[in-house]
N, C-alpha and C positions, 0 to 999 in steps of 0.2 A: 217599260219592258217589265215585267215581273221577274222574281227570281228564277222560277222554273225556266222562263225563254232565256234568261241570261246563262244560265247552267247549260241550254243545249248550244246557244253559240260558243261556250267554251269548250264543249265536247266538240264541236264540229273543226275549231281553230286546233286543237289538240290533233285530230286524225290528220287534217291538213298538214299540219307542221311534223308529224311523225311520218305520214305516209304520201303526202301529195295531194293537190287538188282533185285530181280523179278519184283517189279514194274516198275523199270526202264527201264528194259528189255521190259515189257509190252508196256510202254511209249514210246519207241523206235520204236517197232513195228507197233504200231498204226500210229505212225507218218509217218513212211515210206507210208503204205498204204493209209493214209489221202492226204498227200502231192502229192503222185504220182498219186492219184484219180483227184485232181485238175488241176494236168498238162495235163493229158490224156483229160479231160475235156475243157479245154483252147485249147489244139490243134484241138478240134473239133468244135470251136467256141463257147462253150456253158458256160465258166466260165471263168468270168473278173478278179477274184481273181489270179486265176493259172496264166494268163497272166501277171497281174500287178507285182507278185511277184515270178516269174518263177525262176530266180537266188538265190534267199532267200531262196525258197523251195529246190532248187537242192544242195544247202550247207547243208541244214539240213537234207536231205536224205542221202548223203556222210557222214554225221557225225552219224546218226543213225546206216546206215550199218557198218561203223568200229566197232563202241560200240558192235552191236550185233556179228561182226566176232571176235573180241578180248574175247568175254565170250561165244563163243560156245561150247558147251561140247563135249569132245571127245568122239566117239564112242567105 
């Protein structure tokens, strides 16, 4: 795990300890949406942030998705 991924795990743990697991799940879901949007905008030529931080955003998305997958409720 690289340092960017470690930082994201720490952020999730902080939110979970401060606000609870439900808030941490919401944080991760929102992060995926925001970061994917920034990357899409960069790919279409409209977002400098998404282009400049692409690898960092992708690392964050991986962590958020893993966190969400691990906490997925069985049906």
